[in-house]
C-alpha positions in Angstrom: 0.0 -0.2 0.2 2.7 2.2 1.3 3.9 1.8 -2.4 1.2 2.3 -4.1 0.5 5.6 -2.5 4.1 6.5 -3.4 3.1 5.7 -7.0 -0.1 8.2 -6.9 1.7 10.8 -5.7 4.0 10.9 -8.1 1.3 10.7 -10.8 -0.2 13.8 -9.3 3.2 15.8 -9.6 3.6 15.2 -12.8 -0.4 16.0 -13.9 -0.3 19.2 -11.9 2.1 21.0 -14.9 0.6 19.3 -17.5 -2.5 20.7 -17.3 -1.7 24.4 -16.9 0.6 23.7 -19.9 -2.4 22.3 -21.7 -4.8 25.3 -20.8 -4.2 27.9 -22.8 -3.8 25.4 -26.4 -7.6 24.2 -25.9 -8.2 28.7 -25.6 -6.6 29.5 -28.4 -8.5 26.6 -30.2 -11.8 28.0 -28.5 -11.0 31.7 -29.3 -10.3 30.5 -33.4 -13.3 29.1 -32.9 -15.3 31.8 -31.6 -13.8 33.8 -34.3 -14.8 31.7 -37.1 -18.3 32.0 -35.9 -18.7 35.6 -36.2 -17.0 35.8 -39.7 -19.8 33.9 -41.1 -22.2 35.2 -39.4 -21.1 38.9 -41.1 -20.9 37.5 -44.3 -24.3 36.1 -44.5 -25.5 39.3 -42.8 -23.8 40.9 -46.1 -25.6 39.0 -48.2 -28.6 39.5 -46.7 -28.7 42.9 -46.9 -27.4 42.5 -50.7 -30.3 41.0 -51.3 -32.3 43.1 -48.9 -31.1 46.3 -51.7 -31.5 44.5 -54.7 -35.7 43.8 -53.9 -36.2 47.2 -53.4 -34.6 48.1 -56.3 -37.0 45.8 -57.9 -39.9 47.2 -56.7 -38.7 50.6 -57.4 -38.7 49.7 -60.8 -42.3 48.0 -60.6 -43.4 51.9 -59.3 -42.3 53.5 -62.2 -44.8 55.8 -63.3 -46.1 54.6 -66.9 -45.5 57.8 -68.3 -42.1 57.6 -67.6 -42.6 53.8 -69.5 -44.1 55.3 -72.1 -41.1 57.7 -72.8 -38.6 55.0 -72.7 -40.6 53.0 -75.1 -40.9 56.5 -77.5 -37.1 56.2 -77.1 -36.6 52.8 -77.5 -38.8 53.0 -81.1 -37.1 56.5 -82.1 -33.7 54.6 -82.0 -35.0 51.0 -83.7 -35.9 53.5 -86.6 -33.0 54.9 -87.1 -31.4 52.0 -87.2 -33.6 50.6 -89.7 -33.2 54.3 -91.7 -29.8 54.0 -91.8 -29.6 50.5 -92.5 -31.9 50.8 -95.9 -29.9 53.7 -96.5 -26.5 51.6 -96.8 -28.5 48.8 -98.9 -29.7 51.4 -101.5 -27.4 50.7 -104.5 -27.5 52.2 -107.3 -29.9 50.2 -109.9 -28.1 48.4 -112.5 -30.0 48.6 -115.8 -29.8 45.8 -118.2 -29.4 46.6 -121.6 -29.9 44.8 -124.2 -26.5 44.0 -126.3 -26.4 46.0 -129.3 -26.5 44.0 -132.5 -23.2 45.0 -134.6 -24.2 44.5 -138.3 -21.2 43.2 -140.1 -20.1 45.7 -142.5 -21.3 44.6 -146.5 -18.2 44.0 -148.3 -18.3 46.2 -151.6 -16.2 46.2 -154.4 -12.9 49.2 -154.0 -14.0 52.0 -156.0 -11.8 52.1 -159.0 -11.6 54.8 -162.4 -11.2 51.8 -164.2 -14.2 51.0 -166.8 -12.7 48.2 -169.1 -9.6 46.4 -169.3 -7.9 44.5 -172.0 -4.2 42.9 -172.6 -2.9 42.8 -176.1 0.0 43.8 -178.3 0.8 47.7 -178.9 3.1 49.6 -181.7 4.1 53.1 -182.4 4.0 55.8 -185.9 5.3 59.2 -186.0 3.6 61.8 -188.3 5.9 61.2 -190.8 5.1 57.8 -191.6 4.4 56.1 -194.7 0.8 57.1 -196.4 0.3 59.3 -193.4 -0.5 63.5 -194.1 0.2 64.2 -190.5 -3.4 65.3 -189.9 -5.2 62.9 -187.5 -8.2 61.6 -188.3 -9.9 63.8 -185.5 -8.8 66.7 -187.6 -5.7 67.7 -185.4 -2.5 68.4 -186.5 0.2 66.7 -185.7 3.0 67.7 -188.1 5.1 69.8 -185.9 6.1 66.8 -183.2 2.5 67.7 -181.4 2.0 63.9 -179.5 0.1 65.9 -176.6 -3.6 66.5 -175.7 -4.3 68.8 -173.2 -7.6 67.4 -171.2 -10.0 69.4 -168.6 -9.8 66.5 -166.3 -6.3 64.6 -166.7 -3.8 67.8 -167.8 -1.6 67.1 -170.3 -1.7 63.7 -172.2 -0.4 61.7 -174.9 -2.5 60.6 -178.0 -2.9 57.0 -179.5 -4.9 55.6 -182.1 -7.5 52.9 -181.5 -10.5 50.7 -182.3 -13.4 52.6 -183.9 -15.3 51.0 -180.8 -13.6 53.7 -178.6 -14.9 57.2 -179.8 -12.8 60.3 -179.6 -11.7 61.5 -175.9 -11.5 57.9 -174.8 -9.3 57.5 -172.0 -6.9 55.2 -171.9 -3.6 53.7 -169.1 -1.6 52.2 -170.8 0.7 49.7 -168.4 4.1 48.0 -169.1 5.0 49.2 -172.3 8.4 50.1 -173.6 7.2 53.6 -173.7 6.6 53.4 -170.0 4.3 52.3 -167.1 1.0 53.8 -166.4 1.4 56.5 -169.6 -2.1 58.1 -170.0 -3.5 58.6 -173.4 -6.5 60.1 -175.2 -7.9 58.1 -178.7 -7.7 60.9 -181.3 -6.9 58.7 -184.5 -7.7 55.4 -185.8 -5.4 53.1 -188.2 -5.7 50.0 -190.4 -4.0 47.5 -188.7 -5.3 49.3 -185.6 -8.3 48.0 -183.2 -9.8 45.0 -181.3 -9.1 41.7 -183.6 -6.4 43.1 -185.4 -2.6 43.2 -185.6 -2.1 45.8 -182.5 -4.8 46.7 -180.2 -3.4 50.5 -179.7 -0.3 52.6 -181.5 1.1 54.9 -179.6 1.7 58.8 -181.2 5.7 59.9 -181.5 7.2 62.9 -182.8 8.8 61.1 -185.8 8.8 57.4 -186.9 12.8 57.2 -186.1 11.6 57.6 -182.5 8.5 55.5 -182.3 11.1 52.5 -184.0 13.5 52.4 -180.7 10.5 51.3 -179.0 9.4 48.9 -181.3 6.9 46.7 -180.3 5.1 46.2 -177.1 3.4 42.8 -175.5 1.4 42.1 -173.1 0.2 45.8 -172.4 -2.7 46.3 -170.2 -5.1 49.0 -171.1 -7.0 50.6 -168.8 -10.3 52.4 -170.2 -11.1 55.4 -167.6 -13.2 56.8 -169.7 -15.9 56.5 -173.1 -15.7 59.7 -175.1 -15.4 63.1 -173.7 
């Protein structure tokens, strides 16, 4: 028993300081718990106040006068109209008229304008007013004795003289191409000849100042004769 009493006394001696050490820890825990509860209460109270304010605002909005509501509606309607007008202005694009395609008629192919009335190809000879059997006077009445081998025409000016077929009247204009006398010679029919004409030895006979000069060019073959005018 004495031994047990000693043990108990020892335990009591040990427990007394332990209790003193543990009591402040319990107190601190209790304080922390109390503060947490206060914070929770404050948060719930603030939430309740916010909800009350929102409810008041909603009630105030509901209690607005009908006139103010009408003004608000008018403003919204006007804003919508302006938006619609702006949209219509933007959408008003220029009207593009569809025109029918023009039918372009093809140009009529016409023959090139030319002054040639008739074309002949044949031989051409030359002669002078002093030839055998020639008097120097042409069949048209012109005197060619003085070497007068030119004629002044109103349209073609100063041109040569030729003898041609009887089907070509005096005053007929001929363009002579590719001859020994030259190319593109303009001449007028003012004389005749026994071997001159269509179906005869020579188609035309060109007048020279003399027979000697005519002999220099001799006969021209494959000469082109273009009739530019019939008679005067």
